[in-house]
Structure formats: C-alpha cells, structure tokens
N, C-alpha and C positions, 0 to 999 in steps of 0.2 A: 502308266496304266493301260492296258489294252482292253478291248471288247471282246467277248467270247460268246460262244453258245454251249448250252448243256441241257440235259434232261434230268429230272429229280422226281421222286415218289415221297408223298407226305406220309409221316407215321402218326399224326397228330401231335398236338400240344407244341407246335413250331417245330418238330423235329423232322428232317428230311434226310434220305439217302440219295445222294447226287452221283450222277455216272457222268464221266468224261472220258475223252480219249486216253487219257494216262490210267484212270482206275476209277475205284469207287471211294467215296467219303460220306462223312456225316456233318450235317450243320443243324444250328437252331437260331430262331430269331423271328422277325416278321418279314412280310414282304416289302423287299427293297432294302433291307438292312439285316444281314445275318452274320454269325461267327461260325467257324466249321474247322474241320481237320480233314484234309484230303492226302492224295500221293505225294504232294509237295510240302505238306507241312500244315501249320495252323495259319488261318487267314480270316479277314473280313471282307465282306461284298456287299457292294450298293449297285442296285439295278433298277430297271424301269419296269414296273410289274405288267404281267401280260405279254411282253415281248420276247422274254428269254435271254435279252441282253443285259449284260451286267458288267461292272468292272470289279477287280479283285485285287487285294493289297496283301501278301504274305507277310506275316509278323516277323519273320527273320529274314526278310529280303535284304534289307540294309547291312545286316550282321552278315549275311551271307557274302555280299560284295567286299565287306572289309576283310573277312577271314580270307577270300580267294586271293586278294592283293597281297596279304601277309604270307599266304602260303607261296607265292611266287618269289618274294623276297627270300622266305626260308630256303626254298629250293636253290636260289642262286648261292645263298651264303654257305648252305651245306655241302655244296661241292668242295669248298676249301676246308670245311670243318668235317669233325668225325659224324658220320651217319651210318646208320644200319637199318634195313628193312625187317619188317615182322617175319619170323620165320614161317614157312607155309605149314610147317607141322602144326603150329599153334592155332593158326587161323582157319585150318580145316575143323578143327574142334572147340572153336570159339562159340559161345552160347549166342544164338540168334535173339536179339531183343526188340525186333521190329514190332512183335505182338505186345511186348510190355509198353512200347512207346505208343501204340495204338489204344492200349487200355487207359493209359494216363490221360491221353487226349480226350477220349471219351469221358472219361470222370471229370475232367475239366469242363466239358460241354454241359455235363449234367448239373454243373454248380449253377447254371442258369434256368435249369428246369426243375429239378427234384434234388435238393443240395443232400439228403440221405443216401440216396443212390451213389453221389459223387464221392461222399466221405467213405463208403465201404470200397468203390473202386480205388480211391487213393490208398487205402490201407492194404488191400489186396496187391496193387502195384508195389508198395514198398516191400511187402514180405517176399514177392517174387524177385524184386531187385536184390535184395539182401540174400536170398539162397542162391541166386546166381553168382554173386560175388564171392561167396564162401566155397564154390566149387574148385577143385584143383586147377583148371585150364585158366579160370579167372584170376587165381592167385599167380599163377604163372605169366600171365599177359601183364598184371600189375607190376610184377618184378621186372619184366622185361622193359616195360614203359620207363620205370624209374632208372634202369641201365642205360636205356637210351639218353635220357635227359644227362645223365652223368657223363656219357660219352661225349655229348655235344659240348660239354663245359670243360672238356678235357681232364675230368677227375676219373682217370683210369682204373683206379684201385676199387672206387665206388662202383664204377660200371662192372668191373669182373665180379665183384661180390655178388651183385644183383643177378648177372646171367648166370652164376654158379647156382643161385637159388633157383633160376627157372628149370636147369637141367635135373637140379634135384627132385624138383616137383614132377617134371615131365623129362625123363632120361632120353626119350627117343627124339628130341629136338636136336637131331643130327647136324642141321645147318648152323646152328648156334655154336658148336663147337669149333668152328673155324673162327669166329669172332674171339671166343676165348683164348684161342691159340695165340692169335694176335696181340690181344691185350697181355697176355703171361709173358710173350716176348718182350713187348714194351716196357713192361714192368721188370725185365731181366730175370723172369723166371723160366729159364729155358729148358728145364727139363719136364716141367708141367706143360709147357708150349709143345713139347714133342709128343707127349701123350694125348693132348686134345686133337692135335693134327692127324695123329694116328687114327683116333677114333672117327673123326671126320671122314678121312679117307676110306674107311670100311664101307661107307656108305656113298662116298663120290668118288670112286677110283679113277675117273676120267679127268680130273680137275688137275690139269697139268701145272698150272701156277701154284698151287698149294702143294703139289709134290716136290717141285723145285725149293720152295720154302723149308719143306719138311727135310729135304735131302741136306740143306744149307744147316738148319739147326742140327741135325745128327753130326755134322762135321764139327759144328761150333762145341757140341757136347762130347766130342772125341769118339763118337760111335761110326767109326769109319766103315766098317764092313757093312753096316746096316744101310749108311748112306750109299754106299754102292749098290745096294740091291735094290735101292729106290730108283737110283739113276738108271739102272738097267731096265727098269718098267718103262721108262719114258720113250716116246715115240722115236723113230730112227732120226727123223728131220731135227729134233731137239739135241740130240746128242752131238749134232756137229756144231752146235753153239760153242763159242769159245769159254763162256762161264762154265758151261757143263763139262768141258774138256778140262778146265783148269781144277774144277772140283774132284773129277775123276782122278787125275795124276797126283793131286794132294792126297788123297785117300791112299792111293797105292803106295806113295812115298812114306806116308805114315805107318801102313802096315809092312814096311820094307820090302817092297816089291818094285823096285826101281825100273826092272824090265818091262812090267804091265804099265809103269807109268809112261815110259817111253812110247809104247804102242799107242796110248790114249793120246800122248802130245804130238805124235806124228800126224795126226789128223788136223792139226792146227793151222792156222793161216800164215806160215812163214813169210810168203811172198805178198800177202794182201796188205795194201797200205791203208785202205778205207776201214781200219778195225779200230775200236775203242781203245784209246791209248792206255788206259789204266788196267783194261783186262789184257792188253799186249803186254805190258810190263810184268804183269803177273804170269802170264805165259813164258816169257822168256826167262823170267827168274826160276820159275818151277823147272824149265828145261834145264837150266844151269845146275840146279840141285841135283836133277836126274842124272846128268852127265857125271857131275862129282860121285855120286854113289857108284855109278859104273867105271869109276876110274878113267873117265875120258876126259881128264883135265883141259885139254886144249879147248875142246868144244864148250866146256863148261865156261872157261874164262872168256870166250867169245861171246856167248850170251849175256854174262854179267856186264861185260863192257858196254854192251848195246843198251842194257838198262842204266847203267851209271851215265852214260851220255844223255839220258832223257833227265835223269832225276839222281843227284849224287847222294840223297839221304833216304834212298828206297830200301827199307828194311836194314839188312846187315850186308848188302851188295859191296860196300867198299871193303870191308874187312874180307870178303870172300875173295876179292881180286887180289888183296894183298898175300892172303895165304896160298892162293893158286901160283902167283908169280914167286912165291918165296920157296914153294915146292919144285920149281922148275930145274 
C-alpha cells in the first residue's frame, strides 16, 4: 500500500468526483473510508481526514498479479503451441465497452446510496451488453476466440470451422485467410488451402513466405504453370535459392520443357559445398532427369550416381542408373 495525494469535489450524500494524475473517478462513503471506481478499476480507500493523504487497495489487484504470471507462462508455452493474434480487421471494428464498464461500476456504487437508481443502471447495462454481443462484429470475435482455443488444443478441424464462420460474417478479414490456408493444408485439404492463400495474397502481395507456400501447394495440386507464374513474381534474390530453383525446374519438367528446366538448374550451386544436403540431392536428381529428357545420358548418369552415393534409396535413382547403364 502506498500513500498518495488527490483532489475531490463533493456532490452530496457521500458522493465525490475524484481527480488524479491518471484521470477522473467516482467514490461513495464517509471520511476516511470509501469505495469507488477510477481509471484503474474499483477500489477501497482509507485515509486521514483533512490531510489529503490516503491508502488505496484495488479490488482486482491480487487477481491482476495472478493473471499476469499466467500470461507469462502462456506466452512461453504458446511459442511451442499453436497461437494466433486477433485479426486487425476485427479489432478496428470491435465495440468499445469502456463506457459500459463505467456505467456498471456507477450502478454498483449507487447500491450504497440509492438502490433504485442502481437497479435501473444494471438493467440498462445488461441491455447494452446484450445488444453489443448481438452485433455481427461481436459474433465474429466470439467465433474467432473459439477457433483460437481449439487451435491451442490442437483441434484443427474445430479451429477451421470457427474461423470459416468468422469470414462468413466478416468476409473482409483478409489476414485470417492465411491461417485458414495453413489449417486446410494441415488437414490435407490442399485445393481449399490454395484458394485461401490466393485470397490472402490479393490483399498482401508482398508476403514472400506465403507466396512460396502458395507456389508449393500449386505444385502439389499439379497446377504447374500457375506455380511458375507465382515464382516469377518473387524478388530476384529469392529466385537464386535452391528450393526455388528446384521448384521451377520440376514445374518445367512436368510441363515437358526440359530445356527451360536446364536453364533454371544452371543457376544452381554445383560447386557449393555448404548447401543443404536434401536440397542438393533433389537438385542433382532433377538435373539427372532433365539430362535424360534431353538425351544427354552420360551427364544424367553422372548426376544420379552422385545422388546414389549419398542415399541408395533416394526415389527411383537406383533403377535410373540401371536403365542408363543398360542403354549404353
């Protein structure tokens, strides 16, 4: 408990308006003992009459401390778990309830002064809370909250269902389309995921991570030309990444354009040793397939053999080597 200083104006019958550095509040009671509501919430206070000195105890002080420690634990745990922030599109439209809280607090204070006024205040507060809860944005926020809880528990289908209800109510919640895309992909609904990522990127075209994810899903769903179109939109520095080079060459091979695949692969790190081994194996494998389609069998065999040395069971590399040696 700390001692503080404040000014107040009496309205009669024990009611006062209190002015402090943080704002304005209301209180009721006698000198030296009061209950009130202020910028920091509801409180009780005890002081020395005539001095302006008093001590204050907020009714939610201990609860606040407990919740803050829980918040720290939650933050640490949710780094490992599935978490999602409230979409800014929803927060901008969320109803402001601080005036409702103030009305409820004043109604509580009047319980000690003139209870009929308090009852009327509680009724009005209840009606306003009910109306606020029935607005489309409040319903959307409610569904989002349910989806977030399901996501943290790992119930992806339930989370997806609730997030879909959010965009059904508020279709312009574009930031949520990304999360719906991730959930759809996790639930092996790849075609749906493609559509949601597409909608998200219309409003967020500079999100490179999602563009790569989108391109990979297009490849997975055999939409190779669309995948190439997305890859072409990536910044030039990203196109030199081996994962992107592999994706491009794979698309060209599937579109029966081995010459274009070779052009893409020639930008790869053939002499770079500090390259991810899995990406490098895929790179050499694709290079081998490209050479085969171009009837450059010696070069193809050389690439397949390099892959075979690292991993005997890599895709069909063993049978490819046998086939190429038999055709000599």
